[in-house]
C-alpha positions in Angstrom: -29.8 65.1 -90.6 -32.0 62.9 -88.6 -31.8 59.1 -89.0 -35.2 57.7 -88.6 -34.1 54.1 -88.8 -36.5 52.2 -86.5 -34.0 49.4 -85.9 -31.6 51.7 -84.1 -33.3 52.8 -81.0 -31.4 54.8 -78.5 -31.4 54.3 -74.8 -34.4 55.3 -72.8 -34.8 56.0 -69.1 -36.1 52.4 -68.6 -32.7 51.0 -69.7 -30.7 52.8 -67.0 -28.8 50.5 -64.5 -30.6 49.7 -61.3 -29.2 51.4 -58.2 -27.5 49.1 -55.6 -29.7 48.8 -52.5 -28.1 50.1 -49.3 -26.9 47.4 -46.8 -29.3 46.4 -44.1 -27.9 46.6 -40.6 -29.1 44.4 -37.9 -30.1 45.8 -34.5 -27.1 46.8 -32.4 -25.0 47.9 -35.3 -24.0 44.5 -36.6 -23.7 44.2 -40.3 -26.0 41.4 -41.5 -24.1 41.3 -44.8 -20.9 40.3 -43.1 -20.1 36.6 -42.9 -21.1 35.0 -39.6 -18.3 35.0 -37.0 -17.1 31.7 -35.7 -15.3 33.1 -32.7 -18.3 33.1 -30.3 -19.6 29.7 -31.5 -16.5 27.7 -30.3 -17.3 25.9 -27.0 -14.6 24.8 -24.5 -13.7 21.1 -24.7 -15.0 18.9 -21.8 -12.5 18.3 -19.0 -11.9 14.7 -20.0 -10.9 15.9 -23.5 -8.5 18.6 -22.5 -5.1 17.7 -24.0 -2.6 16.8 -21.4 1.2 17.4 -21.6 1.9 14.2 -19.5 2.5 10.8 -21.1 2.4 7.2 -19.8 6.2 7.4 -19.6 6.0 10.4 -17.2 3.7 8.4 -14.8 6.2 5.6 -14.9 9.1 7.9 -14.1 7.1 9.4 -11.1 6.5 5.9 -9.7 10.2 5.0 -10.1 11.4 8.0 -8.0 8.6 7.5 -5.5 9.9 4.0 -4.6 13.3 5.1 -3.3 11.7 8.1 -1.5 9.3 5.8 0.4 12.1 3.4 1.2 14.3 6.2 2.5 11.5 7.6 4.7 10.9 4.1 6.2 14.7 3.8 6.9 14.7 7.2 8.6 11.7 6.2 10.8 13.4 2.9 11.8 16.7 4.5 12.5 15.0 7.2 14.5 13.2 4.6 16.6 16.4 2.8 17.3 18.1 6.0 18.3 15.3 6.8 20.7 15.4 3.3 22.2 19.2 3.5 22.7 18.8 6.9 24.3 16.1 5.8 26.7 17.9 2.5 27.6 21.2 4.2 28.1 22.6 2.9 24.9 24.6 0.1 26.7 24.5 -3.6 27.3 23.1 -4.7 30.7 24.3 -7.7 32.7 22.6 -10.3 34.9 24.4 -11.0 38.2 23.9 -14.5 39.8 25.7 -16.2 42.7 25.5 -18.0 46.1 25.6 -17.1 49.8 26.9 -19.7 52.1 26.2 -19.8 55.9 29.3 -21.8 56.9 29.7 -24.7 59.3 31.0 -22.3 62.0 27.7 -20.6 62.1 24.6 -22.0 63.8 22.1 -23.5 61.3 19.0 -25.5 61.4 18.2 -28.1 58.9 14.9 -29.9 59.7 15.1 -32.3 56.8 18.9 -32.9 57.1 21.3 -33.0 54.2 19.9 -31.7 50.9 16.9 -30.2 52.6 15.9 -26.6 53.4 17.9 -24.8 56.1 18.3 -21.4 57.8 20.4 -19.6 60.4 19.7 -19.7 64.2 20.9 -17.8 67.3 23.0 -14.9 66.1 22.3 -15.8 62.5 18.6 -16.1 62.6 18.3 -13.3 60.0 19.8 -15.5 57.4 16.9 -17.2 55.7 15.1 -17.4 52.5 13.7 -14.0 51.4 16.5 -11.9 52.9 17.1 -8.9 50.8 20.1 -8.4 48.4 21.1 -5.1 46.8 23.7 -4.1 44.2 25.3 -0.7 44.1 27.8 1.0 41.8 31.1 2.7 42.6 29.2 5.8 43.8 27.0 3.9 46.2 23.9 4.2 44.0 21.6 1.2 44.1 21.2 -0.3 40.6 19.5 -3.6 41.4 17.8 -5.6 44.2 17.2 -9.3 44.8 16.7 -11.9 47.6 18.1 -15.1 48.9 16.2 -18.2 47.7 16.4 -22.0 47.6 18.4 -22.8 50.8 20.0 -26.2 50.8 21.8 -28.1 53.6 25.2 -29.2 52.3 27.3 -31.7 54.2 31.1 -31.2 54.5 32.7 -34.0 52.5 35.7 -34.2 54.9 33.8 -33.7 58.2 30.4 -35.2 57.8 29.2 -33.7 61.1 29.7 -30.2 59.7 27.0 -28.7 57.5 26.6 -25.5 55.6 23.5 -23.7 54.4 23.8 -22.5 50.8 21.4 -20.0 49.3 20.9 -18.9 45.7 21.3 -15.1 45.1 18.4 -14.1 42.8 18.6 -10.7 41.2 16.0 -10.4 38.4 17.1 -6.9 37.4 20.0 -6.5 35.0 22.7 -4.0 35.8 24.4 -1.4 33.5 28.1 -1.1 32.9 29.9 0.7 35.7 33.4 0.7 37.1 32.6 -1.2 40.3 29.8 -3.4 41.7 29.0 -4.1 45.3 26.7 -6.9 46.3 25.4 -6.8 49.9 23.2 -9.5 51.7 21.1 -8.0 54.4 23.3 -6.2 56.9 26.1 -8.8 56.7 28.6 -6.8 54.7 29.3 -6.7 51.0 31.7 -7.9 48.3 33.0 -5.4 45.7 34.4 -6.3 42.3 35.5 -4.2 39.3 33.8 -4.5 35.9 36.8 -6.5 34.6 36.6 -8.9 37.6 32.8 -9.4 37.2 33.3 -10.1 33.5 36.1 -12.6 34.2 33.9 -14.4 36.7 31.0 -14.5 34.2 29.0 -12.2 36.4 28.8 -14.7 39.3 29.6 -13.8 42.9 30.1 -16.1 45.9 29.7 -14.8 49.5 30.4 -16.8 52.7 29.5 -16.0 56.3 30.8 -18.2 59.2 
């Protein structure tokens, strides 16, 4: 039996559910319905904002170890310079030789100004005068210093006032190195030879006499 109740109306084709629209794809195959990606939108941080692994304490530690390193380098440079200097200078102390050369009363001398004045040799001793060369050699005969006779002075003999000597200063500006023996020669008038111990005992002073 057919129920013709107008209040009970069955479904019609207008009441069917609406179909779901197909997804719209963006050009290039990207799905416009997918949430936007944030991967490509993150920009790198500026250089001054890049996090650093160092701390103020690290910088202080670096400064602390740099100080002894710099000090050590300076010490090495100074020590190296001293070593070079000692190598170039022979690495030994040098000594200054001084002394006198006396042209005795038995020799012929001339003293224009008399006692206390300048003097020089005459006759067979006329080579003995201010400026005569002096040389110093070691035990092997190698010359290690040179000098001259200077400041001649007429000296009167205290016992025999008629006798006079002419005393020169031996001036050797160069210092000599340590060696076993030292020979000091004035002109061509012979030489005096002393050992290192003798020179040291005499305070590096020599006294030569002729006539």
